[in-house]
Backbone as JSON Lines, residues from 0, in Angstrom:
{"i":0,"aa":"X","n":[138.31,108.7,-30.49],"ca":[137.87,110.06,-30.25],"c":[136.92,110.14,-29.06]}
{"i":1,"aa":"X","n":[136.89,109.14,-28.22],"ca":[135.92,109.15,-27.13],"c":[136.52,109.53,-25.79]}
{"i":2,"aa":"X","n":[137.81,109.91,-25.74],"ca":[138.42,110.23,-24.46],"c":[138.33,111.72,-24.12]}
{"i":3,"aa":"X","n":[137.37,112.43,-24.7],"ca":[137.08,113.82,-24.35],"c":[135.57,114.02,-24.47]}
{"i":4,"aa":"X","n":[135.08,115.11,-23.9],"ca":[133.64,115.39,-23.94],"c":[133.27,115.93,-25.32]}
{"i":5,"aa":"X","n":[132.81,115.04,-26.18],"ca":[132.5,115.37,-27.57],"c":[131.5,116.51,-27.69]}
{"i":6,"aa":"X","n":[130.45,116.47,-26.89],"ca":[129.42,117.52,-26.96],"c":[129.97,118.88,-26.56]}
{"i":7,"aa":"X","n":[130.82,118.9,-25.54],"ca":[131.42,120.18,-25.12],"c":[132.37,120.7,-26.19]}
{"i":8,"aa":"X","n":[133.14,119.82,-26.81],"ca":[134.04,120.22,-27.89],"c":[133.25,120.77,-29.06]}
{"i":9,"aa":"X","n":[132.16,120.11,-29.43],"ca":[131.3,120.61,-30.51],"c":[130.74,121.98,-30.15]}
{"i":10,"aa":"X","n":[130.34,122.16,-28.92],"ca":[129.82,123.45,-28.47],"c":[130.87,124.56,-28.62]}
{"i":11,"aa":"X","n":[132.09,124.27,-28.2],"ca":[133.15,125.28,-28.32],"c":[133.49,125.53,-29.78]}
{"i":12,"aa":"X","n":[133.53,124.49,-30.6],"ca":[133.79,124.69,-32.02],"c":[132.7,125.55,-32.66]}
{"i":13,"aa":"X","n":[131.46,125.36,-32.25],"ca":[130.38,126.21,-32.75],"c":[130.54,127.64,-32.27]}
{"i":14,"aa":"X","n":[130.99,127.84,-31.03],"ca":[131.26,129.19,-30.54],"c":[132.37,129.84,-31.37]}
{"i":15,"aa":"X","n":[133.41,129.06,-31.66],"ca":[134.51,129.56,-32.49],"c":[133.99,129.96,-33.86]}
{"i":16,"aa":"X","n":[133.16,129.11,-34.44],"ca":[132.6,129.41,-35.75],"c":[131.81,130.71,-35.7]}
{"i":17,"aa":"X","n":[130.99,130.88,-34.67],"ca":[130.19,132.09,-34.52],"c":[131.07,133.34,-34.34]}
{"i":18,"aa":"X","n":[132.12,133.22,-33.53],"ca":[133.03,134.35,-33.32],"c":[133.77,134.71,-34.61]}
{"i":19,"aa":"X","n":[134.21,133.71,-35.33],"ca":[134.92,133.97,-36.58],"c":[134.0,134.62,-37.61]}
{"i":20,"aa":"X","n":[132.74,134.16,-37.67],"ca":[131.78,134.78,-38.6],"c":[131.48,136.22,-38.18]}
{"i":21,"aa":"X","n":[131.42,136.48,-36.89],"ca":[131.25,137.85,-36.41],"c":[132.45,138.7,-36.84]}
{"i":22,"aa":"X","n":[133.63,138.09,-36.82],"ca":[134.82,138.81,-37.28],"c":[134.73,139.17,-38.75]}
{"i":23,"aa":"X","n":[134.16,138.29,-39.56],"ca":[133.96,138.57,-40.98],"c":[133.09,139.82,-41.14]}
{"i":24,"aa":"X","n":[131.98,139.85,-40.41],"ca":[131.07,140.99,-40.48],"c":[131.76,142.26,-39.97]}
{"i":25,"aa":"X","n":[132.43,142.15,-38.83],"ca":[133.12,143.31,-38.25],"c":[134.15,143.89,-39.21]}
{"i":26,"aa":"X","n":[135.05,143.03,-39.7],"ca":[136.12,143.54,-40.57],"c":[135.58,144.08,-41.88]}
{"i":27,"aa":"X","n":[134.52,143.49,-42.4],"ca":[133.9,144.03,-43.61],"c":[133.33,145.41,-43.32]}
{"i":28,"aa":"X","n":[132.62,145.54,-42.2],"ca":[132.06,146.85,-41.81],"c":[133.17,147.86,-41.6]}
{"i":29,"aa":"X","n":[134.19,147.46,-40.84],"ca":[135.29,148.38,-40.57],"c":[135.95,148.85,-41.87]}
{"i":30,"aa":"X","n":[136.1,147.93,-42.83],"ca":[136.77,148.3,-44.08],"c":[135.98,149.38,-44.83]}
{"i":31,"aa":"X","n":[134.69,149.43,-44.61],"ca":[133.86,150.45,-45.26],"c":[133.91,151.79,-44.54]}
{"i":32,"aa":"X","n":[134.36,151.78,-43.3],"ca":[134.31,152.98,-42.47],"c":[135.66,153.68,-42.29]}
{"i":33,"aa":"X","n":[136.67,153.25,-43.02],"ca":[138.0,153.86,-42.9],"c":[138.12,154.98,-43.92]}
{"i":34,"aa":"X","n":[138.54,156.15,-43.43],"ca":[138.75,157.31,-44.29],"c":[140.12,157.9,-44.01]}
{"i":35,"aa":"X","n":[140.61,158.68,-44.92],"ca":[141.86,159.39,-44.7],"c":[142.97,158.89,-45.62]}
{"i":36,"aa":"X","n":[144.16,159.48,-45.41],"ca":[145.3,159.23,-46.28],"c":[145.74,157.77,-46.32]}
{"i":37,"aa":"X","n":[145.63,157.08,-45.22],"ca":[146.12,155.7,-45.15],"c":[145.01,154.68,-45.39]}
{"i":38,"aa":"X","n":[143.91,155.1,-45.99],"ca":[142.75,154.24,-46.16],"c":[143.06,152.93,-46.89]}
{"i":39,"aa":"X","n":[143.72,153.0,-48.03],"ca":[143.86,151.82,-48.88],"c":[144.59,150.66,-48.21]}
{"i":40,"aa":"X","n":[145.75,150.86,-47.59],"ca":[146.4,149.7,-46.95],"c":[145.61,149.16,-45.77]}
{"i":41,"aa":"X","n":[144.92,150.03,-45.05],"ca":[144.13,149.57,-43.9],"c":[142.92,148.78,-44.38]}
{"i":42,"aa":"X","n":[142.26,149.27,-45.43],"ca":[141.11,148.55,-45.99],"c":[141.54,147.18,-46.51]}
{"i":43,"aa":"X","n":[142.67,147.12,-47.2],"ca":[143.17,145.83,-47.69],"c":[143.45,144.88,-46.53]}
{"i":44,"aa":"X","n":[144.06,145.39,-45.46],"ca":[144.35,144.57,-44.27],"c":[143.06,144.05,-43.65]}
{"i":45,"aa":"X","n":[142.04,144.9,-43.57],"ca":[140.76,144.47,-42.99],"c":[140.06,143.43,-43.86]}
{"i":46,"aa":"X","n":[140.1,143.61,-45.15],"ca":[139.5,142.63,-46.07],"c":[140.22,141.28,-45.95]}
{"i":47,"aa":"X","n":[141.53,141.32,-45.8],"ca":[142.3,140.09,-45.6],"c":[141.87,139.4,-44.3]}
{"i":48,"aa":"X","n":[141.65,140.17,-43.26],"ca":[141.21,139.59,-41.98],"c":[139.81,139.01,-42.09]}
{"i":49,"aa":"X","n":[138.94,139.65,-42.87],"ca":[137.59,139.11,-43.08],"c":[137.67,137.76,-43.79]}
{"i":50,"aa":"X","n":[138.5,137.67,-44.82],"ca":[138.66,136.42,-45.56],"c":[139.26,135.33,-44.66]}
{"i":51,"aa":"X","n":[140.22,135.7,-43.83],"ca":[140.82,134.74,-42.9],"c":[139.79,134.25,-41.88]}
{"i":52,"aa":"X","n":[138.94,135.15,-41.4],"ca":[137.88,134.76,-40.45],"c":[136.92,133.76,-41.09]}
{"i":53,"aa":"X","n":[136.59,133.98,-42.34],"ca":[135.69,133.05,-43.04],"c":[136.35,131.67,-43.16]}
{"i":54,"aa":"X","n":[137.63,131.65,-43.49],"ca":[138.35,130.37,-43.57],"c":[138.4,129.68,-42.2]}
{"i":55,"aa":"X","n":[138.63,130.45,-41.15],"ca":[138.66,129.87,-39.79],"c":[137.29,129.33,-39.4]}
{"i":56,"aa":"X","n":[136.23,130.04,-39.75],"ca":[134.87,129.58,-39.45],"c":[134.59,128.27,-40.18]}
{"i":57,"aa":"X","n":[135.0,128.18,-41.44],"ca":[134.76,126.97,-42.22],"c":[135.52,125.78,-41.61]}
{"i":58,"aa":"X","n":[136.75,126.01,-41.17],"ca":[137.53,124.93,-40.54],"c":[136.84,124.44,-39.28]}
{"i":59,"aa":"X","n":[136.36,125.37,-38.46],"ca":[135.65,124.97,-37.23],"c":[134.41,124.17,-37.58]}
{"i":60,"aa":"X","n":[133.67,124.61,-38.59],"ca":[132.47,123.89,-39.02],"c":[132.78,122.5,-39.53]}
{"i":61,"aa":"X","n":[133.87,122.36,-40.25],"ca":[134.28,121.03,-40.73],"c":[134.58,120.1,-39.55]}
{"i":62,"aa":"X","n":[135.19,120.63,-38.51],"ca":[135.48,119.8,-37.34],"c":[134.19,119.45,-36.59]}
{"i":63,"aa":"X","n":[133.23,120.35,-36.57],"ca":[131.93,120.04,-35.96],"c":[131.32,118.84,-36.66]}
{"i":64,"aa":"X","n":[131.32,118.86,-37.99],"ca":[130.71,117.74,-38.73],"c":[131.55,116.48,-38.62]}
{"i":65,"aa":"X","n":[132.87,116.62,-38.53],"ca":[133.74,115.46,-38.33],"c":[133.35,114.73,-37.04]}
{"i":66,"aa":"X","n":[132.98,115.51,-36.02],"ca":[132.61,114.94,-34.73],"c":[131.14,114.52,-34.67]}
{"i":67,"aa":"X","n":[130.43,114.67,-35.78],"ca":[129.03,114.26,-35.82],"c":[128.06,115.32,-35.32]}
{"i":68,"aa":"X","n":[128.53,116.56,-35.23],"ca":[127.69,117.64,-34.75],"c":[127.05,118.41,-35.89]}
{"i":69,"aa":"X","n":[126.28,119.42,-35.51],"ca":[125.57,120.27,-36.46],"c":[126.14,121.68,-36.35]}
{"i":70,"aa":"X","n":[126.73,122.21,-37.42],"ca":[127.3,123.56,-37.37],"c":[126.24,124.61,-37.08]}
{"i":71,"aa":"X","n":[126.61,125.55,-36.26],"ca":[125.72,126.64,-35.88],"c":[125.44,127.56,-37.05]}
{"i":72,"aa":"X","n":[124.25,128.11,-37.08],"ca":[123.9,129.15,-38.05],"c":[123.96,130.54,-37.43]}
{"i":73,"aa":"X","n":[124.34,130.61,-36.17],"ca":[124.39,131.89,-35.47],"c":[125.68,132.63,-35.77]}
{"i":74,"aa":"X","n":[125.68,133.9,-35.44],"ca":[126.86,134.74,-35.55],"c":[127.13,135.3,-34.16]}
{"i":75,"aa":"X","n":[128.39,135.38,-33.8],"ca":[128.78,135.89,-32.49],"c":[128.36,137.34,-32.29]}
{"i":76,"aa":"X","n":[128.69,137.88,-31.13],"ca":[128.26,139.24,-30.8],"c":[128.79,140.29,-31.78]}
{"i":77,"aa":"X","n":[127.9,141.18,-32.17],"ca":[128.25,142.3,-33.04],"c":[127.9,143.59,-32.31]}
{"i":78,"aa":"X","n":[128.89,144.38,-32.03],"ca":[128.7,145.62,-31.29],"c":[128.95,146.78,-32.22]}
{"i":79,"aa":"X","n":[127.98,147.64,-32.38],"ca":[128.16,148.84,-33.18],"c":[128.3,150.02,-32.22]}
{"i":80,"aa":"X","n":[129.51,150.5,-32.09],"ca":[129.78,151.61,-31.17],"c":[129.6,152.96,-31.84]}
{"i":81,"aa":"X","n":[129.52,152.96,-33.15],"ca":[129.45,154.19,-33.94],"c":[130.7,155.04,-33.75]}
{"i":82,"aa":"X","n":[131.79,154.4,-33.36],"ca":[133.09,155.05,-33.28],"c":[133.89,154.55,-34.48]}
{"i":83,"aa":"X","n":[134.28,155.45,-35.34],"ca":[134.93,155.01,-36.57],"c":[136.33,155.59,-36.76]}
{"i":84,"aa":"X","n":[136.88,156.15,-35.7],"ca":[138.28,156.52,-35.74],"c":[139.08,155.23,-35.81]}
{"i":85,"aa":"X","n":[140.15,155.22,-36.57],"ca":[140.9,153.98,-36.75],"c":[141.38,153.41,-35.42]}
{"i":86,"aa":"X","n":[141.72,154.25,-34.48],"ca":[142.14,153.79,-33.16],"c":[141.0,153.04,-32.47]}
{"i":87,"aa":"X","n":[139.81,153.58,-32.52],"ca":[138.65,152.9,-31.91],"c":[138.36,151.58,-32.61]}
{"i":88,"aa":"X","n":[138.44,151.57,-33.93],"ca":[138.21,150.34,-34.68],"c":[139.23,149.28,-34.28]}
{"i":89,"aa":"X","n":[140.49,149.68,-34.17],"ca":[141.54,148.73,-33.8],"c":[141.36,148.21,-32.38]}
{"i":90,"aa":"X","n":[140.91,149.05,-31.47],"ca":[140.66,148.61,-30.09],"c":[139.52,147.6,-30.05]}
{"i":91,"aa":"X","n":[138.47,147.86,-30.83],"ca":[137.36,146.89,-30.92],"c":[137.86,145.58,-31.53]}
{"i":92,"aa":"X","n":[138.7,145.69,-32.53],"ca":[139.27,144.51,-33.17],"c":[140.1,143.7,-32.18]}
{"i":93,"aa":"X","n":[140.9,144.38,-31.38],"ca":[141.71,143.7,-30.38],"c":[140.84,142.98,-29.36]}
{"i":94,"aa":"X","n":[139.76,143.62,-28.92],"ca":[138.82,142.97,-28.0],"c":[138.24,141.71,-28.62]}
{"i":95,"aa":"X","n":[137.85,141.81,-29.88],"ca":[137.26,140.66,-30.59],"c":[138.29,139.53,-30.73]}
{"i":96,"aa":"X","n":[139.49,139.87,-31.11],"ca":[140.54,138.85,-31.27],"c":[140.82,138.15,-29.95]}
{"i":97,"aa":"X","n":[140.78,138.88,-28.85],"ca":[141.0,138.27,-27.54],"c":[139.87,137.31,-27.17]}
{"i":98,"aa":"X","n":[138.63,137.63,-27.56],"ca":[137.52,136.7,-27.32],"c":[137.72,135.41,-28.1]}
{"i":99,"aa":"X","n":[138.11,135.54,-29.36],"ca":[138.34,134.35,-30.19],"c":[139.49,133.53,-29.63]}
{"i":100,"aa":"X","n":[140.56,134.19,-29.24],"ca":[141.73,133.5,-28.69],"c":[141.33,132.72,-27.43]}
{"i":101,"aa":"X","n":[140.5,133.29,-26.59],"ca":[140.05,132.61,-25.37],"c":[139.27,131.35,-25.72]}
{"i":102,"aa":"X","n":[138.47,131.39,-26.78],"ca":[137.71,130.21,-27.18],"c":[138.65,129.09,-27.65]}
{"i":103,"aa":"X","n":[139.68,129.44,-28.39],"ca":[140.65,128.44,-28.82],"c":[141.4,127.85,-27.62]}
{"i":104,"aa":"X","n":[141.71,128.68,-26.63],"ca":[142.36,128.17,-25.42],"c":[141.43,127.22,-24.65]}
{"i":105,"aa":"X","n":[140.12,127.52,-24.61],"ca":[139.16,126.61,-23.96],"c":[139.13,125.27,-24.69]}
{"i":106,"aa":"X","n":[139.16,125.31,-26.01],"ca":[139.19,124.07,-26.79],"c":[140.45,123.28,-26.49]}
{"i":107,"aa":"X","n":[141.58,123.95,-26.48],"ca":[142.85,123.28,-26.2],"c":[142.82,122.59,-24.84]}
{"i":108,"aa":"X","n":[142.28,123.26,-23.84],"ca":[142.21,122.68,-22.49],"c":[141.4,121.38,-22.48]}
{"i":109,"aa":"X","n":[140.37,121.31,-23.31],"ca":[139.52,120.11,-23.36],"c":[140.16,118.93,-24.09]}
{"i":110,"aa":"X","n":[141.01,119.22,-25.07],"ca":[141.5,118.14,-25.94],"c":[142.99,117.83,-25.77]}
{"i":111,"aa":"X","n":[143.71,118.64,-25.02],"ca":[145.16,118.44,-24.88],"c":[145.46,117.05,-24.35]}
{"i":112,"aa":"X","n":[146.31,116.33,-25.07],"ca":[146.69,114.98,-24.68],"c":[145.62,113.94,-24.94]}
{"i":113,"aa":"X","n":[144.51,114.35,-25.56],"ca":[143.4,113.42,-25.79],"c":[143.09,113.21,-27.28]}
{"i":114,"aa":"X","n":[143.38,114.22,-28.1],"ca":[143.09,114.11,-29.52],"c":[144.07,114.99,-30.28]}
{"i":115,"aa":"X","n":[144.98,114.38,-31.02],"ca":[146.05,115.11,-31.7],"c":[145.48,116.08,-32.74]}
{"i":116,"aa":"X","n":[144.51,115.65,-33.52],"ca":[143.94,116.51,-34.56],"c":[143.39,117.8,-33.95]}
{"i":117,"aa":"X","n":[142.55,117.66,-32.94],"ca":[141.94,118.84,-32.33],"c":[142.95,119.68,-31.55]}
{"i":118,"aa":"X","n":[143.91,119.0,-30.92],"ca":[144.94,119.72,-30.17],"c":[145.8,120.55,-31.12]}
{"i":119,"aa":"X","n":[146.22,119.97,-32.23],"ca":[147.05,120.72,-33.19],"c":[146.27,121.85,-33.83]}
{"i":120,"aa":"X","n":[145.0,121.6,-34.13],"ca":[144.13,122.65,-34.68],"c":[144.07,123.82,-33.7]}
{"i":121,"aa":"X","n":[143.79,123.53,-32.43],"ca":[143.68,124.6,-31.43],"c":[144.99,125.36,-31.31]}
{"i":122,"aa":"X","n":[146.09,124.64,-31.25],"ca":[147.4,125.3,-31.13],"c":[147.69,126.19,-32.35]}
{"i":123,"aa":"X","n":[147.42,125.69,-33.53],"ca":[147.66,126.47,-34.75],"c":[146.85,127.76,-34.76]}
{"i":124,"aa":"X","n":[145.59,127.65,-34.37],"ca":[144.74,128.84,-34.4],"c":[145.07,129.8,-33.25]}
{"i":125,"aa":"X","n":[145.54,129.28,-32.13],"ca":[146.01,130.15,-31.05],"c":[147.2,130.97,-31.55]}
{"i":126,"aa":"X","n":[148.12,130.32,-32.25],"ca":[149.27,131.04,-32.8],"c":[148.79,132.14,-33.75]}
{"i":127,"aa":"X","n":[147.86,131.8,-34.65],"ca":[147.32,132.8,-35.58],"c":[146.71,133.98,-34.83]}
{"i":128,"aa":"X","n":[145.9,133.69,-33.81],"ca":[145.22,134.75,-33.05],"c":[146.22,135.57,-32.24]}
{"i":129,"aa":"X","n":[147.22,134.93,-31.66],"ca":[148.25,135.66,-30.9],"c":[149.01,136.61,-31.83]}
{"i":130,"aa":"X","n":[149.38,136.13,-33.0],"ca":[150.11,136.98,-33.95],"c":[149.24,138.13,-34.45]}
{"i":131,"aa":"X","n":[147.96,137.84,-34.68],"ca":[147.06,138.9,-35.14],"c":[146.87,139.94,-34.04]}
{"i":132,"aa":"X","n":[146.68,139.5,-32.81],"ca":[146.52,140.45,-31.69],"c":[147.78,141.3,-31.54]}
{"i":133,"aa":"X","n":[148.96,140.69,-31.73],"ca":[150.2,141.44,-31.64],"c":[150.28,142.48,-32.76]}
{"i":134,"aa":"X","n":[149.83,142.1,-33.95],"ca":[149.82,143.02,-35.08],"c":[148.95,144.24,-34.77]}
{"i":135,"aa":"X","n":[147.76,144.0,-34.23],"ca":[146.85,145.09,-33.87],"c":[147.47,145.93,-32.75]}
{"i":136,"aa":"X","n":[148.07,145.26,-31.77],"ca":[148.7,145.98,-30.67],"c":[149.77,146.93,-31.2]}
{"i":137,"aa":"X","n":[150.57,146.48,-32.14],"ca":[151.61,147.34,-32.71],"c":[151.0,148.5,-33.5]}
{"i":138,"aa":"X","n":[149.88,148.26,-34.15],"ca":[149.22,149.33,-34.89],"c":[148.67,150.4,-33.95]}
{"i":139,"aa":"X","n":[148.35,150.01,-32.73],"ca":[147.79,150.97,-31.76],"c":[148.86,151.82,-31.07]}
{"i":140,"aa":"X","n":[150.11,151.44,-31.22],"ca":[151.2,152.2,-30.58],"c":[151.51,153.47,-31.37]}
{"i":141,"aa":"X","n":[151.96,154.48,-30.65],"ca":[152.44,155.69,-31.31],"c":[153.79,155.38,-31.94]}
{"i":142,"aa":"X","n":[154.11,155.99,-33.07],"ca":[155.42,155.77,-33.69],"c":[156.54,156.02,-32.67]}
{"i":143,"aa":"X","n":[157.44,155.07,-32.61],"ca":[158.57,155.18,-31.68],"c":[158.34,154.48,-30.35]}
{"i":144,"aa":"X","n":[157.09,154.21,-29.99],"ca":[156.8,153.5,-28.74],"c":[157.12,152.02,-28.93]}
{"i":145,"aa":"X","n":[157.9,151.46,-28.02],"ca":[158.2,150.03,-28.11],"c":[157.4,149.22,-27.11]}
{"i":146,"aa":"X","n":[156.86,149.87,-26.09],"ca":[156.08,149.16,-25.08],"c":[154.72,148.74,-25.67]}
{"i":147,"aa":"X","n":[154.24,147.59,-25.25],"ca":[152.95,147.08,-25.73],"c":[151.83,148.04,-25.35]}
{"i":148,"aa":"X","n":[150.85,148.15,-26.24],"ca":[149.67,148.97,-25.97],"c":[148.9,148.31,-24.83]}
{"i":149,"aa":"X","n":[148.58,149.08,-23.82],"ca":[147.9,148.55,-22.63],"c":[146.52,149.16,-22.43]}
{"i":150,"aa":"X","n":[146.08,149.98,-23.33],"ca":[144.82,150.71,-23.17],"c":[143.6,149.83,-23.29]}
{"i":151,"aa":"X","n":[142.47,150.46,-23.1],"ca":[141.19,149.78,-23.26],"c":[140.43,150.45,-24.39]}
{"i":152,"aa":"X","n":[139.23,150.01,-24.6],"ca":[138.41,150.56,-25.68],"c":[138.05,152.01,-25.44]}
{"i":153,"aa":"X","n":[137.93,152.44,-24.21],"ca":[137.52,153.81,-23.89],"c":[138.68,154.77,-23.85]}
């Protein structure tokens, strides 16, 4: 395990852990702020994402300790926009998922071809994040639109 920068990998794993924990807080908050006819399935989906984020954070923390590091107690950025329309919530979610995905890609770049365990972990989580981002992107589309959502948070 010495053919990669161990300290940098631990740092990125801690960033991943922090981002995933921020996702837990975000999705829990979002689940409390959904109103309207479609509330129940959206709340269930958000609670599922919060639980998945907690599992992802725990996996990152386990890898930190596997490498001899100390898991972070911090939580990633939490932005309260006070916008609670489901479209705004989903756009914030998409932004957050893209930040997490970028961290997994940074990890992959550091370990590719150097450590199978970490490389496979990064690839697996990139797939999860890509699929989740696609799911959110589809939720942001108007019914009947097949083109990917290209908008921003504003």
